[in-house]
C-alpha positions as CSV (number, residue, x, y, z in Angstrom):
1,M,165.8,0.1,-23.6
2,Y,163.3,-1.3,-21.2
3,R,160.9,-3.5,-22.4
4,K,157.9,-1.8,-22.2
5,S,156.2,-5.4,-20.7
6,R,158.4,-4.3,-17.4
7,V,157.3,-0.8,-17.6
8,T,153.6,-1.6,-17.7
9,W,154.3,-4.3,-15.0
10,L,155.4,-1.8,-12.7
11,I,152.8,1.1,-13.7
12,N,149.7,-1.3,-13.2
13,S,151.4,-2.6,-9.6
14,F,149.3,0.7,-8.2
15,R,146.5,-0.4,-9.5
16,D,144.6,-0.9,-6.0
17,Y,146.4,2.2,-4.7
18,Q,146.4,5.7,-3.8
19,C,148.3,8.2,-2.2
20,P,147.3,9.4,1.4
21,C,146.9,12.6,0.0
22,G,144.1,11.5,-2.7
23,E,146.0,11.3,-6.0
24,A,145.0,7.9,-7.3
25,E,146.5,8.5,-11.0
26,L,149.1,5.2,-11.8
27,V,151.8,7.3,-12.9
28,C,152.2,9.3,-10.7
29,L,153.1,7.0,-7.5
30,E,156.1,5.6,-6.4
31,W,156.8,2.9,-4.0
32,Y,158.3,5.0,-1.0
33,P,161.4,4.4,0.4
34,H,162.2,1.7,-2.2
35,H,161.1,3.0,-5.3
36,K,164.5,3.1,-6.9
37,K,165.2,-0.3,-6.1
38,I,162.2,-2.0,-7.2
39,R,162.3,0.2,-10.5
40,N,165.8,-1.2,-11.1
41,L,165.0,-5.1,-10.1
42,V,161.6,-5.1,-12.2
43,Y,163.5,-3.5,-15.4
44,R,166.5,-5.3,-15.7
45,N,165.1,-8.7,-14.6
46,S,162.8,-10.8,-16.3
47,A,159.5,-12.0,-14.3
48,K,160.2,-15.1,-13.1
49,T,164.0,-14.5,-11.4
50,E,164.5,-13.9,-7.7
51,E,164.9,-10.2,-8.2
52,R,161.4,-9.9,-9.5
53,K,160.5,-11.6,-6.0
54,Q,162.5,-9.7,-4.1
55,A,160.6,-6.8,-5.7
56,E,157.9,-7.8,-4.6
57,Q,159.0,-8.2,-1.0
58,L,159.9,-4.8,-1.5
59,I,156.6,-3.5,-2.4
60,E,154.9,-5.6,0.1
61,E,157.5,-3.3,2.7
62,S,156.8,0.2,1.1
63,T,153.7,2.3,0.9
64,A,152.4,4.0,-2.3
65,V,152.7,7.6,-2.3
66,C,152.6,10.5,-5.3
67,H,155.9,12.3,-6.4
68,N,154.5,15.6,-4.7
69,C,154.2,13.9,-1.2
70,V,157.5,12.1,-1.8
71,S,159.1,15.8,-2.0
72,K,156.9,16.5,1.4
73,I,158.4,13.5,3.2
74,D,161.9,14.1,2.0
75,N,161.7,17.6,3.5
76,G,159.2,17.5,6.5
77,L,155.9,18.7,5.2
78,A,154.3,16.4,5.3
79,S,150.7,16.9,7.0
80,F,150.3,12.2,7.0
81,I,152.2,10.0,8.7
82,L,153.5,6.5,6.9
């Protein structure tokens, strides 16, 4: 079981972002294309570790998109360019 504070930290990392389609609901957003790696680093490591710094670096290299747009991007149907 992951600590609630780590889940909250990841969700709040989307605070100033929205998807290019206009979706701004925090729980609907992902860091494309590194969301799975970021999530694993954040959930498994505390705030003051090198792994968390690595997660923050991946966040800076990623774009916030919603779950629906991730599916569109993966299937070549996205009408916007990242």
